[in-house]
PDB file of N, CA, C and O in Angstrom:
ATOM      1  N   MET A   1      23.712  12.998  12.431  1.00  0.00           N
ATOM      2  CA  MET A   1      23.065  12.601  13.659  1.00  0.00           C
ATOM      3  C   MET A   1      22.046  11.504  13.399  1.00  0.00           C
ATOM      4  O   MET A   1      21.380  11.502  12.363  1.00  0.00           O
ATOM      5  N   ASN A   2      21.926  10.599  14.306  1.00  0.00           N
ATOM      6  CA  ASN A   2      21.002   9.491  14.151  1.00  0.00           C
ATOM      7  C   ASN A   2      19.587   9.799  14.634  1.00  0.00           C
ATOM      8  O   ASN A   2      18.693   8.967  14.476  1.00  0.00           O
ATOM      9  N   CYS A   3      19.368  10.967  15.216  1.00  0.00           N
ATOM     10  CA  CYS A   3      18.046  11.275  15.753  1.00  0.00           C
ATOM     11  C   CYS A   3      17.002  11.422  14.660  1.00  0.00           C
ATOM     12  O   CYS A   3      15.817  11.208  14.916  1.00  0.00           O
ATOM     13  N   CYS A   4      17.401  11.776  13.467  1.00  0.00           N
ATOM     14  CA  CYS A   4      16.446  12.026  12.393  1.00  0.00           C
ATOM     15  C   CYS A   4      16.507  10.952  11.308  1.00  0.00           C
ATOM     16  O   CYS A   4      15.999  11.169  10.208  1.00  0.00           O
ATOM     17  N   LYS A   5      17.102   9.829  11.585  1.00  0.00           N
ATOM     18  CA  LYS A   5      17.238   8.757  10.607  1.00  0.00           C
ATOM     19  C   LYS A   5      15.871   8.136  10.336  1.00  0.00           C
ATOM     20  O   LYS A   5      15.142   7.782  11.263  1.00  0.00           O
ATOM     21  N   ARG A   6      15.539   8.010   9.069  1.00  0.00           N
ATOM     22  CA  ARG A   6      14.261   7.423   8.679  1.00  0.00           C
ATOM     23  C   ARG A   6      14.416   5.929   8.466  1.00  0.00           C
ATOM     24  O   ARG A   6      15.432   5.470   7.944  1.00  0.00           O
ATOM     25  N   THR A   7      13.430   5.191   8.862  1.00  0.00           N
ATOM     26  CA  THR A   7      13.413   3.764   8.565  1.00  0.00           C
ATOM     27  C   THR A   7      12.311   3.512   7.552  1.00  0.00           C
ATOM     28  O   THR A   7      11.150   3.853   7.778  1.00  0.00           O
ATOM     29  N   HIS A   8      12.685   2.920   6.449  1.00  0.00           N
ATOM     30  CA  HIS A   8      11.728   2.685   5.374  1.00  0.00           C
ATOM     31  C   HIS A   8      11.112   1.297   5.460  1.00  0.00           C
ATOM     32  O   HIS A   8      10.031   1.058   4.924  1.00  0.00           O
ATOM     33  N   GLY A   9      11.794   0.391   6.129  1.00  0.00           N
ATOM     34  CA  GLY A   9      11.320  -0.983   6.176  1.00  0.00           C
ATOM     35  C   GLY A   9      10.072  -1.186   7.014  1.00  0.00           C
ATOM     36  O   GLY A   9       9.263  -2.061   6.707  1.00  0.00           O
ATOM     37  N   ILE A  10       9.899  -0.398   8.063  1.00  0.00           N
ATOM     38  CA  ILE A  10       8.730  -0.570   8.937  1.00  0.00           C
ATOM     39  C   ILE A  10       7.428  -0.256   8.196  1.00  0.00           C
ATOM     40  O   ILE A  10       6.509  -1.073   8.249  1.00  0.00           O
ATOM     41  N   PRO A  11       7.299   0.896   7.502  1.00  0.00           N
ATOM     42  CA  PRO A  11       6.065   1.132   6.749  1.00  0.00           C
ATOM     43  C   PRO A  11       5.828   0.078   5.663  1.00  0.00           C
ATOM     44  O   PRO A  11       4.685  -0.299   5.406  1.00  0.00           O
ATOM     45  N   ALA A  12       6.895  -0.396   5.028  1.00  0.00           N
ATOM     46  CA  ALA A  12       6.751  -1.433   4.003  1.00  0.00           C
ATOM     47  C   ALA A  12       6.256  -2.735   4.627  1.00  0.00           C
ATOM     48  O   ALA A  12       5.429  -3.436   4.044  1.00  0.00           O
ATOM     49  N   LEU A  13       6.760  -3.049   5.802  1.00  0.00           N
ATOM     50  CA  LEU A  13       6.308  -4.249   6.503  1.00  0.00           C
ATOM     51  C   LEU A  13       4.840  -4.129   6.891  1.00  0.00           C
ATOM     52  O   LEU A  13       4.077  -5.087   6.759  1.00  0.00           O
ATOM     53  N   PHE A  14       4.449  -2.962   7.366  1.00  0.00           N
ATOM     54  CA  PHE A  14       3.038  -2.734   7.690  1.00  0.00           C
ATOM     55  C   PHE A  14       2.170  -2.915   6.449  1.00  0.00           C
ATOM     56  O   PHE A  14       1.109  -3.536   6.514  1.00  0.00           O
ATOM     57  N   SER A  15       2.626  -2.366   5.309  1.00  0.00           N
ATOM     58  CA  SER A  15       1.855  -2.464   4.071  1.00  0.00           C
ATOM     59  C   SER A  15       1.814  -3.874   3.520  1.00  0.00           C
ATOM     60  O   SER A  15       0.880  -4.233   2.802  1.00  0.00           O
ATOM     61  N   PHE A  16       2.813  -4.676   3.845  1.00  0.00           N
ATOM     62  CA  PHE A  16       2.809  -6.065   3.398  1.00  0.00           C
ATOM     63  C   PHE A  16       1.620  -6.807   4.013  1.00  0.00           C
ATOM     64  O   PHE A  16       0.953  -7.593   3.340  1.00  0.00           O
ATOM     65  N   PHE A  17       1.369  -6.552   5.279  1.00  0.00           N
ATOM     66  CA  PHE A  17       0.294  -7.266   5.971  1.00  0.00           C
ATOM     67  C   PHE A  17      -1.059  -6.572   5.840  1.00  0.00           C
ATOM     68  O   PHE A  17      -2.082  -7.242   5.701  1.00  0.00           O
ATOM     69  N   ILE A  18      -1.080  -5.248   5.882  1.00  0.00           N
ATOM     70  CA  ILE A  18      -2.333  -4.496   5.737  1.00  0.00           C
ATOM     71  C   ILE A  18      -2.098  -3.412   4.690  1.00  0.00           C
ATOM     72  O   ILE A  18      -1.445  -2.408   4.974  1.00  0.00           O
ATOM     73  N   PRO A  19      -2.623  -3.607   3.485  1.00  0.00           N
ATOM     74  CA  PRO A  19      -2.392  -2.633   2.417  1.00  0.00           C
ATOM     75  C   PRO A  19      -2.830  -1.228   2.827  1.00  0.00           C
ATOM     76  O   PRO A  19      -3.922  -1.028   3.359  1.00  0.00           O
ATOM     77  N   GLY A  20      -1.956  -0.270   2.568  1.00  0.00           N
ATOM     78  CA  GLY A  20      -2.245   1.126   2.866  1.00  0.00           C
ATOM     79  C   GLY A  20      -1.802   1.577   4.247  1.00  0.00           C
ATOM     80  O   GLY A  20      -1.736   2.778   4.508  1.00  0.00           O
ATOM     81  N   LEU A  21      -1.502   0.648   5.128  1.00  0.00           N
ATOM     82  CA  LEU A  21      -1.118   1.022   6.488  1.00  0.00           C
ATOM     83  C   LEU A  21       0.237   1.725   6.515  1.00  0.00           C
ATOM     84  O   LEU A  21       0.441   2.633   7.319  1.00  0.00           O
ATOM     85  N   GLY A  22       1.151   1.325   5.662  1.00  0.00           N
ATOM     86  CA  GLY A  22       2.457   1.989   5.602  1.00  0.00           C
ATOM     87  C   GLY A  22       2.331   3.443   5.179  1.00  0.00           C
ATOM     88  O   GLY A  22       3.016   4.311   5.721  1.00  0.00           O
ATOM     89  N   GLN A  23       1.455   3.716   4.209  1.00  0.00           N
ATOM     90  CA  GLN A  23       1.220   5.089   3.786  1.00  0.00           C
ATOM     91  C   GLN A  23       0.566   5.884   4.914  1.00  0.00           C
ATOM     92  O   GLN A  23       0.879   7.058   5.114  1.00  0.00           O
ATOM     93  N   LEU A  24      -0.325   5.254   5.635  1.00  0.00           N
ATOM     94  CA  LEU A  24      -0.994   5.913   6.750  1.00  0.00           C
ATOM     95  C   LEU A  24      -0.002   6.253   7.856  1.00  0.00           C
ATOM     96  O   LEU A  24      -0.067   7.333   8.442  1.00  0.00           O
ATOM     97  N   VAL A  25       0.916   5.330   8.141  1.00  0.00           N
ATOM     98  CA  VAL A  25       1.938   5.563   9.162  1.00  0.00           C
ATOM     99  C   VAL A  25       2.847   6.728   8.748  1.00  0.00           C
ATOM    100  O   VAL A  25       3.285   7.509   9.593  1.00  0.00           O
ATOM    101  N   LYS A  26       3.124   6.837   7.457  1.00  0.00           N
ATOM    102  CA  LYS A  26       3.980   7.919   6.962  1.00  0.00           C
ATOM    103  C   LYS A  26       3.231   9.242   6.861  1.00  0.00           C
ATOM    104  O   LYS A  26       3.842  10.266   6.554  1.00  0.00           O
ATOM    105  N   GLY A  27       1.932   9.246   7.110  1.00  0.00           N
ATOM    106  CA  GLY A  27       1.154  10.478   7.090  1.00  0.00           C
ATOM    107  C   GLY A  27       0.488  10.784   5.770  1.00  0.00           C
ATOM    108  O   GLY A  27       0.011  11.901   5.568  1.00  0.00           O
ATOM    109  N   HIS A  28       0.442   9.818   4.863  1.00  0.00           N
ATOM    110  CA  HIS A  28      -0.184  10.012   3.552  1.00  0.00           C
ATOM    111  C   HIS A  28      -1.596   9.445   3.573  1.00  0.00           C
ATOM    112  O   HIS A  28      -1.853   8.367   3.036  1.00  0.00           O
ATOM    113  N   LEU A  29      -2.501  10.177   4.193  1.00  0.00           N
ATOM    114  CA  LEU A  29      -3.875   9.715   4.380  1.00  0.00           C
ATOM    115  C   LEU A  29      -4.597   9.491   3.061  1.00  0.00           C
ATOM    116  O   LEU A  29      -5.234   8.455   2.872  1.00  0.00           O
ATOM    117  N   PHE A  30      -4.505  10.449   2.148  1.00  0.00           N
ATOM    118  CA  PHE A  30      -5.239  10.325   0.891  1.00  0.00           C
ATOM    119  C   PHE A  30      -4.690   9.205   0.009  1.00  0.00           C
ATOM    120  O   PHE A  30      -5.442   8.572  -0.731  1.00  0.00           O
ATOM    121  N   LYS A  31      -3.392   8.964   0.088  1.00  0.00           N
ATOM    122  CA  LYS A  31      -2.813   7.856  -0.665  1.00  0.00           C
ATOM    123  C   LYS A  31      -3.305   6.527  -0.103  1.00  0.00           C
ATOM    124  O   LYS A  31      -3.600   5.604  -0.861  1.00  0.00           O
ATOM    125  N   ALA A  32      -3.395   6.425   1.233  1.00  0.00           N
ATOM    126  CA  ALA A  32      -3.905   5.206   1.855  1.00  0.00           C
ATOM    127  C   ALA A  32      -5.371   4.989   1.485  1.00  0.00           C
ATOM    128  O   ALA A  32      -5.774   3.863   1.191  1.00  0.00           O
ATOM    129  N   LEU A  33      -6.162   6.044   1.497  1.00  0.00           N
ATOM    130  CA  LEU A  33      -7.567   5.919   1.092  1.00  0.00           C
ATOM    131  C   LEU A  33      -7.688   5.487  -0.363  1.00  0.00           C
ATOM    132  O   LEU A  33      -8.543   4.670  -0.705  1.00  0.00           O
ATOM    133  N   GLY A  34      -6.831   6.036  -1.219  1.00  0.00           N
ATOM    134  CA  GLY A  34      -6.832   5.647  -2.628  1.00  0.00           C
ATOM    135  C   GLY A  34      -6.493   4.176  -2.813  1.00  0.00           C
ATOM    136  O   GLY A  34      -7.083   3.500  -3.655  1.00  0.00           O
ATOM    137  N   ILE A  35      -5.548   3.683  -2.031  1.00  0.00           N
ATOM    138  CA  ILE A  35      -5.183   2.263  -2.106  1.00  0.00           C
ATOM    139  C   ILE A  35      -6.351   1.399  -1.672  1.00  0.00           C
ATOM    140  O   ILE A  35      -6.662   0.398  -2.317  1.00  0.00           O
ATOM    141  N   TRP A  36      -6.999   1.783  -0.582  1.00  0.00           N
ATOM    142  CA  TRP A  36      -8.145   0.996  -0.102  1.00  0.00           C
ATOM    143  C   TRP A  36      -9.283   0.992  -1.114  1.00  0.00           C
ATOM    144  O   TRP A  36      -9.913  -0.041  -1.339  1.00  0.00           O
ATOM    145  N   ILE A  37      -9.547   2.141  -1.723  1.00  0.00           N
ATOM    146  CA  ILE A  37     -10.601   2.211  -2.744  1.00  0.00           C
ATOM    147  C   ILE A  37     -10.225   1.367  -3.953  1.00  0.00           C
ATOM    148  O   ILE A  37     -11.069   0.651  -4.492  1.00  0.00           O
ATOM    149  N   ALA A  38      -8.968   1.441  -4.389  1.00  0.00           N
ATOM    150  CA  ALA A  38      -8.517   0.652  -5.541  1.00  0.00           C
ATOM    151  C   ALA A  38      -8.627  -0.840  -5.257  1.00  0.00           C
ATOM    152  O   ALA A  38      -9.005  -1.606  -6.143  1.00  0.00           O
ATOM    153  N   LEU A  39      -8.305  -1.267  -4.042  1.00  0.00           N
ATOM    154  CA  LEU A  39      -8.429  -2.687  -3.710  1.00  0.00           C
ATOM    155  C   LEU A  39      -9.884  -3.125  -3.625  1.00  0.00           C
ATOM    156  O   LEU A  39     -10.205  -4.264  -3.963  1.00  0.00           O
ATOM    157  N   ILE A  40     -10.754  -2.252  -3.187  1.00  0.00           N
ATOM    158  CA  ILE A  40     -12.186  -2.570  -3.168  1.00  0.00           C
ATOM    159  C   ILE A  40     -12.702  -2.722  -4.593  1.00  0.00           C
ATOM    160  O   ILE A  40     -13.467  -3.641  -4.889  1.00  0.00           O
ATOM    161  N   ILE A  41     -12.284  -1.822  -5.471  1.00  0.00           N
ATOM    162  CA  ILE A  41     -12.697  -1.904  -6.875  1.00  0.00           C
ATOM    163  C   ILE A  41     -12.153  -3.166  -7.520  1.00  0.00           C
ATOM    164  O   ILE A  41     -12.864  -3.831  -8.273  1.00  0.00           O
ATOM    165  N   SER A  42     -10.891  -3.508  -7.233  1.00  0.00           N
ATOM    166  CA  SER A  42     -10.321  -4.727  -7.825  1.00  0.00           C
ATOM    167  C   SER A  42     -11.039  -5.963  -7.284  1.00  0.00           C
ATOM    168  O   SER A  42     -11.168  -6.963  -7.990  1.00  0.00           O
ATOM    169  N   GLY A  43     -11.499  -5.901  -6.050  1.00  0.00           N
ATOM    170  CA  GLY A  43     -12.296  -6.999  -5.513  1.00  0.00           C
ATOM    171  C   GLY A  43     -13.645  -7.105  -6.207  1.00  0.00           C
ATOM    172  O   GLY A  43     -14.172  -8.200  -6.404  1.00  0.00           O
ATOM    173  N   ALA A  44     -14.201  -5.945  -6.576  1.00  0.00           N
ATOM    174  CA  ALA A  44     -15.495  -5.942  -7.268  1.00  0.00           C
ATOM    175  C   ALA A  44     -15.381  -6.503  -8.685  1.00  0.00           C
ATOM    176  O   ALA A  44     -16.308  -7.148  -9.175  1.00  0.00           O
ATOM    177  N   VAL A  45     -14.248  -6.260  -9.340  1.00  0.00           N
ATOM    178  CA  VAL A  45     -14.076  -6.786 -10.697  1.00  0.00           C
ATOM    179  C   VAL A  45     -13.432  -8.169 -10.690  1.00  0.00           C
ATOM    180  O   VAL A  45     -13.052  -8.690 -11.739  1.00  0.00           O
ATOM    181  N   PHE A  46     -13.312  -8.753  -9.515  1.00  0.00           N
ATOM    182  CA  PHE A  46     -12.788 -10.110  -9.385  1.00  0.00           C
ATOM    183  C   PHE A  46     -13.613 -11.093 -10.210  1.00  0.00           C
ATOM    184  O   PHE A  46     -13.085 -12.084 -10.713  1.00  0.00           O
ATOM    185  N   ILE A  47     -14.887 -10.820 -10.344  1.00  0.00           N
ATOM    186  CA  ILE A  47     -15.799 -11.694 -11.092  1.00  0.00           C
ATOM    187  C   ILE A  47     -15.371 -11.811 -12.546  1.00  0.00           C
ATOM    188  O   ILE A  47     -15.531 -12.870 -13.152  1.00  0.00           O
ATOM    189  N   THR A  48     -14.825 -10.730 -13.122  1.00  0.00           N
ATOM    190  CA  THR A  48     -14.433 -10.762 -14.525  1.00  0.00           C
ATOM    191  C   THR A  48     -13.089 -11.450 -14.747  1.00  0.00           C
ATOM    192  O   THR A  48     -12.724 -11.739 -15.886  1.00  0.00           O
ATOM    193  N   GLY A  49     -12.358 -11.712 -13.682  1.00  0.00           N
ATOM    194  CA  GLY A  49     -11.079 -12.378 -13.811  1.00  0.00           C
ATOM    195  C   GLY A  49      -9.897 -11.433 -13.822  1.00  0.00           C
ATOM    196  O   GLY A  49      -8.751 -11.873 -13.725  1.00  0.00           O
ATOM    197  N   THR A  50     -10.156 -10.135 -13.940  1.00  0.00           N
ATOM    198  CA  THR A  50      -9.063  -9.165 -13.943  1.00  0.00           C
ATOM    199  C   THR A  50      -8.759  -8.657 -12.539  1.00  0.00           C
ATOM    200  O   THR A  50      -7.775  -7.945 -12.343  1.00  0.00           O
ATOM    201  N   GLY A  51      -9.565  -9.002 -11.589  1.00  0.00           N
ATOM    202  CA  GLY A  51      -9.386  -8.527 -10.221  1.00  0.00           C
ATOM    203  C   GLY A  51      -8.145  -9.074  -9.550  1.00  0.00           C
ATOM    204  O   GLY A  51      -7.497  -8.367  -8.778  1.00  0.00           O
ATOM    205  N   ILE A  52      -7.801 -10.321  -9.831  1.00  0.00           N
ATOM    206  CA  ILE A  52      -6.622 -10.915  -9.187  1.00  0.00           C
ATOM    207  C   ILE A  52      -5.337 -10.234  -9.649  1.00  0.00           C
ATOM    208  O   ILE A  52      -4.561  -9.796  -8.800  1.00  0.00           O
ATOM    209  N   PRO A  53      -5.071 -10.122 -10.966  1.00  0.00           N
ATOM    210  CA  PRO A  53      -3.840  -9.431 -11.365  1.00  0.00           C
ATOM    211  C   PRO A  53      -3.833  -7.964 -10.940  1.00  0.00           C
ATOM    212  O   PRO A  53      -2.795  -7.443 -10.531  1.00  0.00           O
ATOM    213  N   LEU A  54      -4.962  -7.307 -11.034  1.00  0.00           N
ATOM    214  CA  LEU A  54      -5.041  -5.898 -10.648  1.00  0.00           C
ATOM    215  C   LEU A  54      -4.778  -5.739  -9.158  1.00  0.00           C
ATOM    216  O   LEU A  54      -4.029  -4.847  -8.760  1.00  0.00           O
ATOM    217  N   GLY A  55      -5.370  -6.572  -8.340  1.00  0.00           N
ATOM    218  CA  GLY A  55      -5.144  -6.520  -6.899  1.00  0.00           C
ATOM    219  C   GLY A  55      -3.700  -6.812  -6.542  1.00  0.00           C
ATOM    220  O   GLY A  55      -3.147  -6.181  -5.641  1.00  0.00           O
ATOM    221  N   LEU A  56      -3.083  -7.756  -7.231  1.00  0.00           N
ATOM    222  CA  LEU A  56      -1.684  -8.100  -6.987  1.00  0.00           C
ATOM    223  C   LEU A  56      -0.760  -6.942  -7.360  1.00  0.00           C
ATOM    224  O   LEU A  56       0.192  -6.649  -6.636  1.00  0.00           O
ATOM    225  N   ILE A  57      -1.036  -6.289  -8.474  1.00  0.00           N
ATOM    226  CA  ILE A  57      -0.236  -5.136  -8.891  1.00  0.00           C
ATOM    227  C   ILE A  57      -0.360  -4.001  -7.880  1.00  0.00           C
ATOM    228  O   ILE A  57       0.640  -3.378  -7.520  1.00  0.00           O
ATOM    229  N   ILE A  58      -1.566  -3.733  -7.425  1.00  0.00           N
ATOM    230  CA  ILE A  58      -1.781  -2.677  -6.435  1.00  0.00           C
ATOM    231  C   ILE A  58      -1.058  -3.022  -5.143  1.00  0.00           C
ATOM    232  O   ILE A  58      -0.427  -2.155  -4.539  1.00  0.00           O
ATOM    233  N   TRP A  59      -1.140  -4.270  -4.712  1.00  0.00           N
ATOM    234  CA  TRP A  59      -0.517  -4.701  -3.462  1.00  0.00           C
ATOM    235  C   TRP A  59       1.008  -4.535  -3.520  1.00  0.00           C
ATOM    236  O   TRP A  59       1.616  -4.012  -2.586  1.00  0.00           O
ATOM    237  N   ILE A  60       1.621  -4.987  -4.626  1.00  0.00           N
ATOM    238  CA  ILE A  60       3.070  -4.874  -4.773  1.00  0.00           C
ATOM    239  C   ILE A  60       3.487  -3.407  -4.861  1.00  0.00           C
ATOM    240  O   ILE A  60       4.475  -3.008  -4.246  1.00  0.00           O
ATOM    241  N   TRP A  61       2.745  -2.606  -5.616  1.00  0.00           N
ATOM    242  CA  TRP A  61       3.090  -1.197  -5.760  1.00  0.00           C
ATOM    243  C   TRP A  61       3.020  -0.471  -4.425  1.00  0.00           C
ATOM    244  O   TRP A  61       3.901   0.331  -4.116  1.00  0.00           O
ATOM    245  N   GLN A  62       1.994  -0.735  -3.631  1.00  0.00           N
ATOM    246  CA  GLN A  62       1.847   0.001  -2.384  1.00  0.00           C
ATOM    247  C   GLN A  62       2.915  -0.391  -1.363  1.00  0.00           C
ATOM    248  O   GLN A  62       3.272   0.423  -0.511  1.00  0.00           O
ATOM    249  N   ILE A  63       3.428  -1.612  -1.431  1.00  0.00           N
ATOM    250  CA  ILE A  63       4.559  -1.992  -0.569  1.00  0.00           C
ATOM    251  C   ILE A  63       5.797  -1.207  -0.988  1.00  0.00           C
ATOM    252  O   ILE A  63       6.512  -0.670  -0.142  1.00  0.00           O
ATOM    253  N   TYR A  64       6.049  -1.142  -2.294  1.00  0.00           N
ATOM    254  CA  TYR A  64       7.191  -0.368  -2.798  1.00  0.00           C
ATOM    255  C   TYR A  64       7.050   1.108  -2.433  1.00  0.00           C
ATOM    256  O   TYR A  64       8.018   1.747  -2.020  1.00  0.00           O
ATOM    257  N   ASP A  65       5.852   1.639  -2.587  1.00  0.00           N
ATOM    258  CA  ASP A  65       5.614   3.041  -2.279  1.00  0.00           C
ATOM    259  C   ASP A  65       5.822   3.336  -0.795  1.00  0.00           C
ATOM    260  O   ASP A  65       6.341   4.396  -0.444  1.00  0.00           O
ATOM    261  N   ALA A  66       5.426   2.417   0.073  1.00  0.00           N
ATOM    262  CA  ALA A  66       5.642   2.609   1.505  1.00  0.00           C
ATOM    263  C   ALA A  66       7.127   2.529   1.852  1.00  0.00           C
ATOM    264  O   ALA A  66       7.571   3.150   2.817  1.00  0.00           O
ATOM    265  N   TYR A  67       7.893   1.771   1.074  1.00  0.00           N
ATOM    266  CA  TYR A  67       9.333   1.636   1.338  1.00  0.00           C
ATOM    267  C   TYR A  67      10.112   2.877   0.935  1.00  0.00           C
ATOM    268  O   TYR A  67      10.993   3.334   1.662  1.00  0.00           O
ATOM    269  N   LYS A  68       9.780   3.417  -0.233  1.00  0.00           N
ATOM    270  CA  LYS A  68      10.551   4.571  -0.707  1.00  0.00           C
ATOM    271  C   LYS A  68      10.174   5.817   0.081  1.00  0.00           C
ATOM    272  O   LYS A  68       9.136   5.859   0.742  1.00  0.00           O
ATOM    273  N   ALA A  69      11.020   6.819   0.005  1.00  0.00           N
ATOM    274  CA  ALA A  69      10.841   8.040   0.811  1.00  0.00           C
ATOM    275  C   ALA A  69       9.673   8.860   0.425  1.00  0.00           C
ATOM    276  O   ALA A  69       9.424   9.903   1.029  1.00  0.00           O
TER     277      ALA A  69
END
């Protein structure tokens, strides 16, 4: 039946534009909060030069995580 078909692309699309939103849409509140905290921390360590790669890794991972079941 198609009534219970899950769409994975919509949460991933949400997370592409707003990190953590895809997890929030899927009902994973604590995971979304963890992503937001991790991005804040990576922004804080931006001064040391490691913030950009760390933020990029977190961003890509959270899109993948929002896509998978």
